[in-house]
N, CA, C and O atoms as a Tripos MOL2 file, in Angstrom:
@<TRIPOS>MOLECULE
protein
  264   263    66     0     0
PROTEIN
NO_CHARGES

@<TRIPOS>ATOM
      1 N           0.8400   -1.1840    0.0000 N.3       1 MET1
      2 CA          0.0000    0.0000    0.0000 C.3       1 MET1
      3 C           0.8840    1.2470    0.0000 C.2       1 MET1
      4 O           1.8470    1.3120    0.7650 O.2       1 MET1
      5 N           0.5790    2.2390   -0.8410 N.am      2 PRO2
      6 CA          1.4240    3.4300   -0.9000 C.3       2 PRO2
      7 C           1.2600    4.3110    0.3320 C.2       2 PRO2
      8 O           0.3000    4.1920    1.0930 O.2       2 PRO2
      9 N           2.2240    5.1860    0.4940 N.am      3 LYS3
     10 CA          2.1670    6.1210    1.6210 C.3       3 LYS3
     11 C           1.0450    7.1240    1.4220 C.2       3 LYS3
     12 O           0.6660    7.4290    0.2910 O.2       3 LYS3
     13 N           0.5130    7.6400    2.5310 N.am      4 MET4
     14 CA         -0.4950    8.7010    2.4720 C.3       4 MET4
     15 C           0.2100   10.0200    2.1680 C.2       4 MET4
     16 O           1.2810   10.2960    2.7080 O.2       4 MET4
     17 N          -0.3910   10.8280    1.3070 N.am      5 LYS5
     18 CA          0.1740   12.1350    1.0050 C.3       5 LYS5
     19 C          -0.3870   13.1760    1.9600 C.2       5 LYS5
     20 O          -1.5710   13.1470    2.2950 O.2       5 LYS5
     21 N           0.4640   14.0920    2.3940 N.am      6 THR6
     22 CA          0.0360   15.2040    3.2170 C.3       6 THR6
     23 C          -0.6550   16.2320    2.3360 C.2       6 THR6
     24 O          -0.1870   16.5250    1.2350 O.2       6 THR6
     25 N          -1.7680   16.7820    2.8130 N.am      7 ASN7
     26 CA         -2.4710   17.8280    2.0910 C.3       7 ASN7
     27 C          -1.6000   19.0860    2.0800 C.2       7 ASN7
     28 O          -1.2340   19.6010    3.1370 O.2       7 ASN7
     29 N          -1.2720   19.5770    0.8880 N.am      8 SER8
     30 CA         -0.3270   20.6870    0.7760 C.3       8 SER8
     31 C          -0.8510   21.9780    1.3840 C.2       8 SER8
     32 O          -0.0830   22.7350    1.9770 O.2       8 SER8
     33 N          -2.1430   22.2400    1.2470 N.am      9 SER9
     34 CA         -2.6970   23.4630    1.8210 C.3       9 SER9
     35 C          -2.7140   23.3830    3.3410 C.2       9 SER9
     36 O          -2.5460   24.3980    4.0160 O.2       9 SER9
     37 N          -2.9160   22.1930    3.8840 N.am     10 ALA10
     38 CA         -2.9540   22.0380    5.3400 C.3      10 ALA10
     39 C          -1.5730   22.2010    5.9610 C.2      10 ALA10
     40 O          -1.4430   22.7810    7.0390 O.2      10 ALA10
     41 N          -0.5440   21.6980    5.2930 N.am     11 LYS11
     42 CA          0.7950   21.7960    5.8840 C.3      11 LYS11
     43 C           1.3070   23.2340    5.8960 C.2      11 LYS11
     44 O           2.1930   23.5720    6.6800 O.2      11 LYS11
     45 N           0.7380   24.0970    5.0090 N.am     12 LYS12
     46 CA          1.1130   25.5060    5.0150 C.3      12 LYS12
     47 C           0.3670   26.2850    6.0900 C.2      12 LYS12
     48 O           0.8420   27.3290    6.5380 O.2      12 LYS12
     49 N          -0.7970   25.7920    6.5090 N.am     13 ARG13
     50 CA         -1.6560   26.5540    7.4110 C.3      13 ARG13
     51 C          -1.5900   26.1180    8.8650 C.2      13 ARG13
     52 O          -1.8950   26.9130    9.7540 O.2      13 ARG13
     53 N          -1.2050   24.8910    9.1290 N.am     14 PHE14
     54 CA         -1.2360   24.3530   10.4920 C.3      14 PHE14
     55 C           0.1400   23.8790   10.9090 C.2      14 PHE14
     56 O           0.9620   23.4910   10.0790 O.2      14 PHE14
     57 N           0.3810   23.9180   12.2360 N.am     15 SER15
     58 CA          1.6010   23.3330   12.7810 C.3      15 SER15
     59 C           1.2640   22.6920   14.1150 C.2      15 SER15
     60 O           0.3000   23.0770   14.7750 O.2      15 SER15
     61 N           2.0560   21.7240   14.5010 N.am     16 LEU16
     62 CA          1.8080   20.9880   15.7390 C.3      16 LEU16
     63 C           2.5300   21.6330   16.9120 C.2      16 LEU16
     64 O           3.6310   22.1640   16.7650 O.2      16 LEU16
     65 N           1.8940   21.5790   18.0790 N.am     17 THR17
     66 CA          2.5480   22.0040   19.3070 C.3      17 THR17
     67 C           3.2400   20.8020   19.9270 C.2      17 THR17
     68 O           3.1110   19.6810   19.4340 O.2      17 THR17
     69 N           3.9640   21.0330   20.9940 N.am     18 GLY18
     70 CA          4.6760   19.9390   21.6420 C.3      18 GLY18
     71 C           3.7580   18.9190   22.2690 C.2      18 GLY18
     72 O           4.1300   17.7530   22.4050 O.2      18 GLY18
     73 N           2.5520   19.3370   22.6570 N.am     19 THR19
     74 CA          1.6140   18.4180   23.3090 C.3      19 THR19
     75 C           0.6820   17.7360   22.3150 C.2      19 THR19
     76 O          -0.1960   16.9720   22.7170 O.2      19 THR19
     77 N           0.8630   18.0070   21.0060 N.am     20 GLY20
     78 CA          0.0700   17.3270   19.9960 C.3      20 GLY20
     79 C          -1.1480   18.0980   19.5410 C.2      20 GLY20
     80 O          -1.9240   17.5900   18.7310 O.2      20 GLY20
     81 N          -1.3430   19.3160   20.0370 N.am     21 LYS21
     82 CA         -2.4420   20.1320   19.5560 C.3      21 LYS21
     83 C          -2.0300   20.7860   18.2350 C.2      21 LYS21
     84 O          -0.8500   20.8240   17.8890 O.2      21 LYS21
     85 N          -3.0160   21.2950   17.5100 N.am     22 VAL22
     86 CA         -2.7360   21.8840   16.1990 C.3      22 VAL22
     87 C          -2.9240   23.3930   16.2960 C.2      22 VAL22
     88 O          -3.9770   23.8790   16.7100 O.2      22 VAL22
     89 N          -1.8770   24.1270   15.9020 N.am     23 LYS23
     90 CA         -1.8740   25.5740   15.9700 C.3      23 LYS23
     91 C          -2.2990   26.1450   14.6260 C.2      23 LYS23
     92 O          -1.9910   25.5750   13.5790 O.2      23 LYS23
     93 N          -3.0110   27.2740   14.6540 N.am     24 ARG24
     94 CA         -3.4870   27.9070   13.4290 C.3      24 ARG24
     95 C          -3.4370   29.4150   13.5830 C.2      24 ARG24
     96 O          -3.3460   29.9310   14.6970 O.2      24 ARG24
     97 N          -3.4950   30.1220   12.4580 N.am     25 LYS25
     98 CA         -3.5900   31.5820   12.4890 C.3      25 LYS25
     99 C          -5.0500   31.9790   12.4630 C.2      25 LYS25
    100 O          -5.9030   31.2190   12.0060 O.2      25 LYS25
    101 N          -5.3330   33.1750   12.9570 N.am     26 LYS26
    102 CA         -6.7060   33.6590   12.9870 C.3      26 LYS26
    103 C          -7.0490   34.3560   11.6740 C.2      26 LYS26
    104 O          -6.1740   34.8930   10.9940 O.2      26 LYS26
    105 N          -8.3360   34.3380   11.3290 N.am     27 ALA27
    106 CA         -8.8160   34.9300   10.0870 C.3      27 ALA27
    107 C          -9.0700   36.4270   10.2740 C.2      27 ALA27
    108 O          -8.9620   36.9480   11.3850 O.2      27 ALA27
    109 N          -9.4050   37.1090    9.1870 N.am     28 PHE28
    110 CA         -9.8130   38.5240    9.1570 C.3      28 PHE28
    111 C          -8.6730   39.4890    9.4360 C.2      28 PHE28
    112 O          -8.9220   40.5800    9.9500 O.2      28 PHE28
    113 N          -7.4300   39.1320    9.1180 N.am     29 LYS29
    114 CA         -6.3120   40.0510    9.3340 C.3      29 LYS29
    115 C          -5.5810   40.3370    8.0110 C.2      29 LYS29
    116 O          -4.4500   40.8220    8.0450 O.2      29 LYS29
    117 N          -6.1830   40.0540    6.8600 N.am     30 ARG30
    118 CA         -5.4950   40.1880    5.5780 C.3      30 ARG30
    119 C          -5.7150   41.5440    4.9270 C.2      30 ARG30
    120 O          -4.7540   42.1920    4.5130 O.2      30 ARG30
    121 N          -6.9640   41.9820    4.8310 N.am     31 HIS31
    122 CA         -7.2530   43.2400    4.1390 C.3      31 HIS31
    123 C          -8.4850   43.8660    4.7840 C.2      31 HIS31
    124 O          -9.0850   43.2840    5.6870 O.2      31 HIS31
    125 N          -8.8600   45.0610    4.3130 N.am     32 ILE32
    126 CA         -9.9510   45.8680    4.8870 C.3      32 ILE32
    127 C          -9.6910   46.0760    6.3800 C.2      32 ILE32
    128 O         -10.5530   45.8050    7.2150 O.2      32 ILE32
    129 N          -8.4910   46.5600    6.7000 N.am     33 LEU33
    130 CA         -8.0970   46.7370    8.0970 C.3      33 LEU33
    131 C          -8.4180   48.1290    8.6230 C.2      33 LEU33
    132 O          -8.3150   48.3700    9.8250 O.2      33 LEU33
    133 N          -8.8080   49.0510    7.7410 N.am     34 THR34
    134 CA         -9.0250   50.4200    8.2030 C.3      34 THR34
    135 C         -10.2550   50.5410    9.0900 C.2      34 THR34
    136 O         -10.2760   51.3640   10.0050 O.2      34 THR34
    137 N         -11.2710   49.7410    8.8350 N.am     35 LYS35
    138 CA        -12.4880   49.8430    9.6400 C.3      35 LYS35
    139 C         -12.4290   49.0040   10.9190 C.2      35 LYS35
    140 O         -13.3450   49.0730   11.7380 O.2      35 LYS35
    141 N         -11.3810   48.2220   11.1010 N.am     36 LYS36
    142 CA        -11.2420   47.4110   12.3150 C.3      36 LYS36
    143 C         -10.4540   48.1930   13.3530 C.2      36 LYS36
    144 O          -9.5250   48.9320   13.0260 O.2      36 LYS36
    145 N         -10.8400   48.0150   14.6060 N.am     37 THR37
    146 CA        -10.1770   48.7540   15.6750 C.3      37 THR37
    147 C          -8.7810   48.1880   15.9220 C.2      37 THR37
    148 O          -8.4760   47.0580   15.5400 O.2      37 THR37
    149 N          -7.9410   48.9970   16.5670 N.am     38 THR38
    150 CA         -6.5750   48.5620   16.8770 C.3      38 THR38
    151 C          -6.5960   47.3540   17.7970 C.2      38 THR38
    152 O          -5.7880   46.4380   17.6410 O.2      38 THR38
    153 N          -7.5140   47.3470   18.7540 N.am     39 LYS39
    154 CA         -7.6300   46.2240   19.6840 C.3      39 LYS39
    155 C          -8.0070   44.9360   18.9480 C.2      39 LYS39
    156 O          -7.4730   43.8660   19.2400 O.2      39 LYS39
    157 N          -8.9240   45.0480   18.0000 N.am     40 GLN40
    158 CA         -9.3550   43.8790   17.2370 C.3      40 GLN40
    159 C          -8.2020   43.3220   16.4100 C.2      40 GLN40
    160 O          -7.9920   42.1090   16.3700 O.2      40 GLN40
    161 N          -7.4480   44.2140   15.7450 N.am     41 LYS41
    162 CA         -6.3120   43.7690   14.9250 C.3      41 LYS41
    163 C          -5.2180   43.1580   15.7900 C.2      41 LYS41
    164 O          -4.5840   42.1810   15.3920 O.2      41 LYS41
    165 N          -4.9900   43.7330   16.9820 N.am     42 ARG42
    166 CA         -3.9620   43.2070   17.8780 C.3      42 ARG42
    167 C          -4.3360   41.8060   18.3660 C.2      42 ARG42
    168 O          -3.4780   40.9280   18.4540 O.2      42 ARG42
    169 N          -5.6070   41.6010   18.6810 N.am     43 ASN43
    170 CA         -6.0340   40.2840   19.1680 C.3      43 ASN43
    171 C          -6.0210   39.2350   18.0610 C.2      43 ASN43
    172 O          -5.8870   38.0450   18.3460 O.2      43 ASN43
    173 N          -6.1560   39.6520   16.8050 N.am     44 LEU44
    174 CA         -6.1000   38.7060   15.6900 C.3      44 LEU44
    175 C          -4.6700   38.2870   15.3760 C.2      44 LEU44
    176 O          -4.4620   37.3190   14.6460 O.2      44 LEU44
    177 N          -3.6810   38.9980   15.9150 N.am     45 THR45
    178 CA         -2.2850   38.6840   15.6460 C.3      45 THR45
    179 C          -1.8800   37.3580   16.2760 C.2      45 THR45
    180 O          -1.0950   36.6070   15.6970 O.2      45 THR45
    181 N          -2.4150   37.0700   17.4640 N.am     46 HIS46
    182 CA         -2.0200   35.8750   18.2050 C.3      46 HIS46
    183 C          -2.5500   34.6170   17.5180 C.2      46 HIS46
    184 O          -3.6010   34.6470   16.8780 O.2      46 HIS46
    185 N          -1.8300   33.5370   17.6520 N.am     47 SER47
    186 CA         -2.2710   32.2850   17.0520 C.3      47 SER47
    187 C          -3.2930   31.6120   17.9550 C.2      47 SER47
    188 O          -3.3350   31.8460   19.1630 O.2      47 SER47
    189 N          -4.1090   30.7760   17.3430 N.am     48 GLY48
    190 CA         -5.1240   30.0410   18.0820 C.3      48 GLY48
    191 C          -4.9240   28.5570   17.9030 C.2      48 GLY48
    192 O          -3.9730   28.1210   17.2540 O.2      48 GLY48
    193 N          -5.8250   27.7780   18.4840 N.am     49 LEU49
    194 CA         -5.7780   26.3330   18.3550 C.3      49 LEU49
    195 C          -6.9880   25.8590   17.5700 C.2      49 LEU49
    196 O          -8.0440   26.4900   17.6030 O.2      49 LEU49
    197 N          -6.8330   24.7610   16.8740 N.am     50 VAL50
    198 CA         -7.9420   24.1570   16.1480 C.3      50 VAL50
    199 C          -8.9120   23.5730   17.1670 C.2      50 VAL50
    200 O          -8.4930   22.9690   18.1540 O.2      50 VAL50
    201 N         -10.2080   23.7530   16.9280 N.am     51 SER51
    202 CA        -11.2050   23.2630   17.8740 C.3      51 SER51
    203 C         -11.2330   21.7370   17.8750 C.2      51 SER51
    204 O         -10.7800   21.0940   16.9280 O.2      51 SER51
    205 N         -11.7680   21.1760   18.9410 N.am     52 ASP52
    206 CA        -11.8140   19.7190   19.0860 C.3      52 ASP52
    207 C         -12.6580   19.0610   17.9970 C.2      52 ASP52
    208 O         -12.3680   17.9410   17.5780 O.2      52 ASP52
    209 N         -13.7110   19.7580   17.5340 N.am     53 GLN53
    210 CA        -14.5780   19.2000   16.4980 C.3      53 GLN53
    211 C         -13.8460   19.0640   15.1710 C.2      53 GLN53
    212 O         -14.1390   18.1490   14.4020 O.2      53 GLN53
    213 N         -12.9050   19.9510   14.8880 N.am     54 ASP54
    214 CA        -12.1770   19.9260   13.6220 C.3      54 ASP54
    215 C         -10.8470   19.1780   13.7090 C.2      54 ASP54
    216 O         -10.1850   18.9700   12.6920 O.2      54 ASP54
    217 N         -10.4600   18.7820   14.8990 N.am     55 MET55
    218 CA         -9.1270   18.2080   15.1050 C.3      55 MET55
    219 C          -8.9050   16.9500   14.2740 C.2      55 MET55
    220 O          -7.8340   16.7860   13.6900 O.2      55 MET55
    221 N          -9.8940   16.0570   14.2090 N.am     56 SER56
    222 CA         -9.6850   14.8050   13.4780 C.3      56 SER56
    223 C          -9.5210   15.0610   11.9830 C.2      56 SER56
    224 O          -8.7150   14.4020   11.3260 O.2      56 SER56
    225 N         -10.2850   16.0190   11.4380 N.am     57 ASN57
    226 CA        -10.1530   16.3390   10.0100 C.3      57 ASN57
    227 C          -8.7900   16.9250    9.6930 C.2      57 ASN57
    228 O          -8.1790   16.5700    8.6850 O.2      57 ASN57
    229 N          -8.3090   17.8210   10.5450 N.am     58 VAL58
    230 CA         -7.0200   18.4640   10.2980 C.3      58 VAL58
    231 C          -5.8970   17.4480   10.4360 C.2      58 VAL58
    232 O          -4.9730   17.4330    9.6230 O.2      58 VAL58
    233 N          -5.9630   16.6090   11.4450 N.am     59 LYS59
    234 CA         -4.9120   15.6090   11.6250 C.3      59 LYS59
    235 C          -4.9170   14.5870   10.4800 C.2      59 LYS59
    236 O          -3.8660   14.0640   10.1090 O.2      59 LYS59
    237 N          -6.0980   14.3060    9.9250 N.am     60 PHE60
    238 CA         -6.1630   13.4250    8.7690 C.3      60 PHE60
    239 C          -5.4820   14.0620    7.5640 C.2      60 PHE60
    240 O          -4.7660   13.3860    6.8260 O.2      60 PHE60
    241 N          -5.7050   15.3810    7.3570 N.am     61 MET61
    242 CA         -5.0590   16.0770    6.2350 C.3      61 MET61
    243 C          -3.5450   16.1380    6.4190 C.2      61 MET61
    244 O          -2.7950   16.1300    5.4430 O.2      61 MET61
    245 N          -3.0980   16.1990    7.6820 N.am     62 LEU62
    246 CA         -1.6630   16.2130    7.9510 C.3      62 LEU62
    247 C          -1.1060   14.7960    8.0570 C.2      62 LEU62
    248 O           0.0850   14.6170    8.3150 O.2      62 LEU62
    249 N          -1.9560   13.7880    7.8600 N.am     63 THR63
    250 CA         -1.6400   12.3460    7.9540 C.3      63 THR63
    251 C          -0.9840   12.0110    9.2910 C.2      63 THR63
    252 O           0.0410   11.3320    9.3470 O.2      63 THR63
    253 N          -1.6020   12.5050   10.3650 N.am     64 ILE64
    254 CA         -1.1930   12.1590   11.7210 C.3      64 ILE64
    255 C          -2.3120   11.3520   12.3260 C.2      64 ILE64
    256 O          -3.4780   11.7240   12.1970 O.2      64 ILE64
    257 N          -1.9930   10.2690   12.9760 N.am     65 GLY65
    258 CA         -3.0360    9.4640   13.5940 C.3      65 GLY65
    259 C          -3.5500    8.4180   12.6250 C.2      65 GLY65
    260 O          -2.8380    7.4700   12.2940 O.2      65 GLY65
    261 N          -4.7890    8.5890   12.1650 N.am     66 LYS66
    262 CA         -5.4540    7.5820   11.3320 C.3      66 LYS66
    263 C          -4.6780    7.2940   10.0730 C.2      66 LYS66
    264 O          -5.1020    6.4690    9.2620 O.2      66 LYS66
@<TRIPOS>BOND
     1     1     2 1
     2     2     3 1
     3     3     4 2
     4     3     5 am
     5     5     6 1
     6     6     7 1
     7     7     8 2
     8     7     9 am
     9     9    10 1
    10    10    11 1
    11    11    12 2
    12    11    13 am
    13    13    14 1
    14    14    15 1
    15    15    16 2
    16    15    17 am
    17    17    18 1
    18    18    19 1
    19    19    20 2
    20    19    21 am
    21    21    22 1
    22    22    23 1
    23    23    24 2
    24    23    25 am
    25    25    26 1
    26    26    27 1
    27    27    28 2
    28    27    29 am
    29    29    30 1
    30    30    31 1
    31    31    32 2
    32    31    33 am
    33    33    34 1
    34    34    35 1
    35    35    36 2
    36    35    37 am
    37    37    38 1
    38    38    39 1
    39    39    40 2
    40    39    41 am
    41    41    42 1
    42    42    43 1
    43    43    44 2
    44    43    45 am
    45    45    46 1
    46    46    47 1
    47    47    48 2
    48    47    49 am
    49    49    50 1
    50    50    51 1
    51    51    52 2
    52    51    53 am
    53    53    54 1
    54    54    55 1
    55    55    56 2
    56    55    57 am
    57    57    58 1
    58    58    59 1
    59    59    60 2
    60    59    61 am
    61    61    62 1
    62    62    63 1
    63    63    64 2
    64    63    65 am
    65    65    66 1
    66    66    67 1
    67    67    68 2
    68    67    69 am
    69    69    70 1
    70    70    71 1
    71    71    72 2
    72    71    73 am
    73    73    74 1
    74    74    75 1
    75    75    76 2
    76    75    77 am
    77    77    78 1
    78    78    79 1
    79    79    80 2
    80    79    81 am
    81    81    82 1
    82    82    83 1
    83    83    84 2
    84    83    85 am
    85    85    86 1
    86    86    87 1
    87    87    88 2
    88    87    89 am
    89    89    90 1
    90    90    91 1
    91    91    92 2
    92    91    93 am
    93    93    94 1
    94    94    95 1
    95    95    96 2
    96    95    97 am
    97    97    98 1
    98    98    99 1
    99    99   100 2
   100    99   101 am
   101   101   102 1
   102   102   103 1
   103   103   104 2
   104   103   105 am
   105   105   106 1
   106   106   107 1
   107   107   108 2
   108   107   109 am
   109   109   110 1
   110   110   111 1
   111   111   112 2
   112   111   113 am
   113   113   114 1
   114   114   115 1
   115   115   116 2
   116   115   117 am
   117   117   118 1
   118   118   119 1
   119   119   120 2
   120   119   121 am
   121   121   122 1
   122   122   123 1
   123   123   124 2
   124   123   125 am
   125   125   126 1
   126   126   127 1
   127   127   128 2
   128   127   129 am
   129   129   130 1
   130   130   131 1
   131   131   132 2
   132   131   133 am
   133   133   134 1
   134   134   135 1
   135   135   136 2
   136   135   137 am
   137   137   138 1
   138   138   139 1
   139   139   140 2
   140   139   141 am
   141   141   142 1
   142   142   143 1
   143   143   144 2
   144   143   145 am
   145   145   146 1
   146   146   147 1
   147   147   148 2
   148   147   149 am
   149   149   150 1
   150   150   151 1
   151   151   152 2
   152   151   153 am
   153   153   154 1
   154   154   155 1
   155   155   156 2
   156   155   157 am
   157   157   158 1
   158   158   159 1
   159   159   160 2
   160   159   161 am
   161   161   162 1
   162   162   163 1
   163   163   164 2
   164   163   165 am
   165   165   166 1
   166   166   167 1
   167   167   168 2
   168   167   169 am
   169   169   170 1
   170   170   171 1
   171   171   172 2
   172   171   173 am
   173   173   174 1
   174   174   175 1
   175   175   176 2
   176   175   177 am
   177   177   178 1
   178   178   179 1
   179   179   180 2
   180   179   181 am
   181   181   182 1
   182   182   183 1
   183   183   184 2
   184   183   185 am
   185   185   186 1
   186   186   187 1
   187   187   188 2
   188   187   189 am
   189   189   190 1
   190   190   191 1
   191   191   192 2
   192   191   193 am
   193   193   194 1
   194   194   195 1
   195   195   196 2
   196   195   197 am
   197   197   198 1
   198   198   199 1
   199   199   200 2
   200   199   201 am
   201   201   202 1
   202   202   203 1
   203   203   204 2
   204   203   205 am
   205   205   206 1
   206   206   207 1
   207   207   208 2
   208   207   209 am
   209   209   210 1
   210   210   211 1
   211   211   212 2
   212   211   213 am
   213   213   214 1
   214   214   215 1
   215   215   216 2
   216   215   217 am
   217   217   218 1
   218   218   219 1
   219   219   220 2
   220   219   221 am
   221   221   222 1
   222   222   223 1
   223   223   224 2
   224   223   225 am
   225   225   226 1
   226   226   227 1
   227   227   228 2
   228   227   229 am
   229   229   230 1
   230   230   231 1
   231   231   232 2
   232   231   233 am
   233   233   234 1
   234   234   235 1
   235   235   236 2
   236   235   237 am
   237   237   238 1
   238   238   239 1
   239   239   240 2
   240   239   241 am
   241   241   242 1
   242   242   243 1
   243   243   244 2
   244   243   245 am
   245   245   246 1
   246   246   247 1
   247   247   248 2
   248   247   249 am
   249   249   250 1
   250   250   251 1
   251   251   252 2
   252   251   253 am
   253   253   254 1
   254   254   255 1
   255   255   256 2
   256   255   257 am
   257   257   258 1
   258   258   259 1
   259   259   260 2
   260   259   261 am
   261   261   262 1
   262   262   263 1
   263   263   264 2
@<TRIPOS>SUBSTRUCTURE
     1 MET1         2 RESIDUE 1 A MET
     2 PRO2         6 RESIDUE 1 A PRO
     3 LYS3        10 RESIDUE 1 A LYS
     4 MET4        14 RESIDUE 1 A MET
     5 LYS5        18 RESIDUE 1 A LYS
     6 THR6        22 RESIDUE 1 A THR
     7 ASN7        26 RESIDUE 1 A ASN
     8 SER8        30 RESIDUE 1 A SER
     9 SER9        34 RESIDUE 1 A SER
    10 ALA10       38 RESIDUE 1 A ALA
    11 LYS11       42 RESIDUE 1 A LYS
    12 LYS12       46 RESIDUE 1 A LYS
    13 ARG13       50 RESIDUE 1 A ARG
    14 PHE14       54 RESIDUE 1 A PHE
    15 SER15       58 RESIDUE 1 A SER
    16 LEU16       62 RESIDUE 1 A LEU
    17 THR17       66 RESIDUE 1 A THR
    18 GLY18       70 RESIDUE 1 A GLY
    19 THR19       74 RESIDUE 1 A THR
    20 GLY20       78 RESIDUE 1 A GLY
    21 LYS21       82 RESIDUE 1 A LYS
    22 VAL22       86 RESIDUE 1 A VAL
    23 LYS23       90 RESIDUE 1 A LYS
    24 ARG24       94 RESIDUE 1 A ARG
    25 LYS25       98 RESIDUE 1 A LYS
    26 LYS26      102 RESIDUE 1 A LYS
    27 ALA27      106 RESIDUE 1 A ALA
    28 PHE28      110 RESIDUE 1 A PHE
    29 LYS29      114 RESIDUE 1 A LYS
    30 ARG30      118 RESIDUE 1 A ARG
    31 HIS31      122 RESIDUE 1 A HIS
    32 ILE32      126 RESIDUE 1 A ILE
    33 LEU33      130 RESIDUE 1 A LEU
    34 THR34      134 RESIDUE 1 A THR
    35 LYS35      138 RESIDUE 1 A LYS
    36 LYS36      142 RESIDUE 1 A LYS
    37 THR37      146 RESIDUE 1 A THR
    38 THR38      150 RESIDUE 1 A THR
    39 LYS39      154 RESIDUE 1 A LYS
    40 GLN40      158 RESIDUE 1 A GLN
    41 LYS41      162 RESIDUE 1 A LYS
    42 ARG42      166 RESIDUE 1 A ARG
    43 ASN43      170 RESIDUE 1 A ASN
    44 LEU44      174 RESIDUE 1 A LEU
    45 THR45      178 RESIDUE 1 A THR
    46 HIS46      182 RESIDUE 1 A HIS
    47 SER47      186 RESIDUE 1 A SER
    48 GLY48      190 RESIDUE 1 A GLY
    49 LEU49      194 RESIDUE 1 A LEU
    50 VAL50      198 RESIDUE 1 A VAL
    51 SER51      202 RESIDUE 1 A SER
    52 ASP52      206 RESIDUE 1 A ASP
    53 GLN53      210 RESIDUE 1 A GLN
    54 ASP54      214 RESIDUE 1 A ASP
    55 MET55      218 RESIDUE 1 A MET
    56 SER56      222 RESIDUE 1 A SER
    57 ASN57      226 RESIDUE 1 A ASN
    58 VAL58      230 RESIDUE 1 A VAL
    59 LYS59      234 RESIDUE 1 A LYS
    60 PHE60      238 RESIDUE 1 A PHE
    61 MET61      242 RESIDUE 1 A MET
    62 LEU62      246 RESIDUE 1 A LEU
    63 THR63      250 RESIDUE 1 A THR
    64 ILE64      254 RESIDUE 1 A ILE
    65 GLY65      258 RESIDUE 1 A GLY
    66 LYS66      262 RESIDUE 1 A LYS
């Protein structure tokens, strides 16, 4: 059986933490920034974690686990 291929778009967008959680960037920080407050833009800078409901799908795309 051939090896599973990693999803190329997923490997560019997600990274693993040391404890096995999946790190991601937050949305809405690319363009149309003039109407967003400084506080909103600052809070979007920090990275977030993938939710538990999406974790299995993301790990499958990264070919981790299943």
